[in-house]
N, C-alpha and C positions, 0 to 999 in steps of 0.2 A: 358852159352852159348854167344860167343864175338860177338861185332856188327860185325866184318866180317861175321860169320856165320851166322848171322839171314837177313846180306842183301842176301849172297848165298840161302837162304832159301826162301827170298820173290822173288829173280830172277829166281830162277828155278822155280817158279809158275806160273809166268806169269808177275812180277812184272816189271816195269818200272822207267829207269833214265833218268832225262833231261838236266842234267849239268856235268859239270868234276868235281864239287865241292862234287857229293855225291859218286862219283866213288874211289870206294879203290884202292890200287896199281895196283894189280894183275889185279884185271878186267880194269884199263886202258892199262895196258900192253898187255893185248890180244886184246883189241878194238883197240888199236893203229898196231897191229898187221893185224888183220882183214882191217883197212882201208888202211895199206901201199901196202897189196896185191891186191887190190884191184885198187888203184892209180897207181903202179908201173906197173900192166899190164895193164891197160889203157893208160897210156904213150909208153909203149913198144909196142901193138898192134898198138898204132897210130902210130909209128914211122916205124912198120916193113910194114904197108899196105899204107903210104905215099911214100913209095920206088916203087910202083906198078901202082901208079896210070898213068902213062902214058902209061902204057901195055896196058890199057884198051882197048878194039876194037873198040869203037865209044865215041863220047862225052857223049850221057847217062851212060853208063858205069863209065866215067872218072868224072862225077859230081855226082854219086851214091858213088864211092871209096872218092870223096872228101870230101862228107857229112858223113859219116862214121870217117873219120880221126878228122873232126872239132867237131863234135858230141861227140867223144872219149874223146877228150881233154876238151870238156865242162863237162863231166860226173867228170873226174880225177879232176877238179878243184872246184866241188861242194861237192866230199869228201874232198881234200884237206882242204878246207876251215875249218870243221870239226874238222881235225886235227890240225889246226890252234891254236882250242878252249884248246887242249891239250899242247901246246906248240911247235909244230913242225914251223919249219923256211920257211912258204910258199911261201917266196920271193924268196930264193935259194934253195927249193927242187927239182925244176922241173932241174936244171943243177946238180944234186949230179952224174948221174951215164949216160953212152953210152947208151941211150933207143935202137938206131939201131942195137945195137951190136949183132951178132947172131955168134953159134955155128955152127959147119959145120954141112950138111946137115944129114950125117951118126951118129951122135952121137947118145946117147940114154942115159939120165940122169935120167930114169924114173919122179919120183914127187920130187926130190930133187932140192933144191935151189942152183944157182950156180950166182958167181959173187956177187957185193954187194949189191943188190937193192932183193927187195920183188916180184919180179913179177912171176907169174906162170910160171912151168917149159917150160911148150907149146910155149912160146914167148921166148924160148930161140935158137927156132929153124927159120932156114930163110925159106922165100918162094920164090918159084921155077917159078915167069911167072903166067900171070893171070889168068889161070885155077888153079893154084894151090892154089894161094889167095881168090880165088872164095869157092873152096871145103873147106879151112881152115873155112874161116870166116861163112860159113852154118853150117859146125860142132862147132867150137866153139861159134858162137852165140846162139847155143841152150844152150851149158852146161852152158853160162853166164846167159842167162835166168831163168834155173831152179835155179841156184847158187843165184842170185840175189833174186828170190820169197822167196828162204829159208833165207836170210838175211832181206828180208824186216819186217819179224816179231820180229827183235831183240829186244832186251832188252833196248839200248840205243835209246832214240826216235826219236832223231834228225836225226842218221844215219839212221834208220828202215825208214824215211819219206823220206829221201835223196834216198834212194834206191827204193822204191815205186816208187818216180817221176823220176828215171835212168831206170826202167824196161821197160818201152813201148818205149825210144828211142834204147834200145840194143833189143829187140824183131825185131824193125822195121829193124834193121841193119842186123837182121838173115833173113829175108822174103826180104832185097834187095838183098841178097846173093843168095836167092834160085831164085829168079826172073832171076836174071844172069844166074846163074848155067844150069837152063831148057833151056836156050838159047844155053848154050854150048855141049849139049850132043846130038844134030838131027843127027848125022855121027856113025857110029862104031870106027873110031878114035878118035873122040873128045871122047865119051863113055872112051874108055879103058884109054885118059888120065886122064879123071875125075876118073876113078876106081883106078887108080894108085895113085894118092892123096888120096884119101879117105883111100886107104891103110896106105900110110906113115901117115896121123894126127890122125886117128880113135885112136889107143894107146896111142899117144901123149897128144890127149885131156882127153882120157879118165884116166891119170894121172893126171889131176888136179884137181878131185874130192877128192886126198887122200886116202890113203889107211882104208880098211875096221877093224873096231877096234883101231882106231887111241885114244888115250890117249889125243890128244889136243882136240878134238872133245866131248869127255865127259866133260873134262872142260869148253870148251864154252857151252855145253848143262847146267852145273849147275849156270854157269853167265847167262843165257838168250838168248845166242846170238845164238845159234842154236838148231832146236829141231828136224832133221832129219839125219839119219846115212851118212856117206860119200856111203857106197855100194849103200843103198838104192835112193841115187841121181843120182849115177853110173849107175844103171840099171834102171833108168826112162829114162835117157839120151839116155841108147843103144837101148831101145826099140824105143823111137823116131828115131834114126838115122837109125837102121836097116830096117825100114819100110819106112823111106823117099829114104835112097839110092836103096832099090830093086824094089821100083816105078820109079827111073829114070833110071832103069837097069845099076847103077855103082857101086852093092854091091860088094867087094872086095871077090875074092875066100877063100875059106877057105884055111886056113893055110897060106896065101901069104901077112898077113900085116908084114909090117916092125916094127920092134921096140915092138912085143909084150910083151917082158918083161918087159914093163913099168905098 
C-alpha cells in the first residue's frame, strides 16, 4: 500500500496533521479549496453587509452591523494566514475579486459557483434593505454555525483550531441578527416584509450546504476534513429555522418560497 493510501486511512480514522509538510498534494488541494470557500464567503458577506450599515434604524443597529462586518474580516484574515502557510499570496489576496459584486435579485444559480472567487452561492445575491439584511443574517448565521461546527473537527489541526475560535463569533452574529429581527416583526406589515425575505433567502441559504450524495463530501470524509453528510447538516438547519420562523410568525407559506429549485 502506498504512503498516500496509508495516510488517507490514518486521516479517515481520526488522525491529525499539523504542518503543510505532511500533507499530500490532493489533501492540500482540498484543504485550500475549503479554506478559500470560507475566506471568500466572509469577504463577500462583509462587503454585502457593509452596504446596508447606514440603513440601520438606529445607532445600536448600526453598531451591531459594523461589528459583524469587522469581525467577518478578522475571521477571514485568521484563515487566510493558514492559507499563507500553503503558499497563498496573503498580501494581494483581498484585491483579487470584487467582493461587493452581486447578481440580479431574481437570479437562481442553485449551489453553483459564479465568477472567479470561491464564495458560497448565497453571497452572489443582493441584499434589499435593512429587514432583508437582518433576515439573511439570521438564516445564514445559523447555517454558518452548523457548518463551522462540522469543520472544527477536521484533520488539519491548525485550521480546526481556527474554526473552533471563530465559531463563537459567528454564533454571536446570528444572535445579534435575531435580536434585531425580533424588533422588526412587531406589526403585521413588518412581519409580511420579513416573511417575504425569509421566502427569498431560505432556499438560497439551504443551497450552501451542497447536494446530497456529493462526491466531494466523500473525498473530504476520507481525508478527515468532514464527518457529516451535506443533507444531514441541511436538515438540521431546516429544523432550527422552521422553528424560529414559526415562533416569530414569519414562516413562508407553503409553495411561496422563491428559488425553490435551488
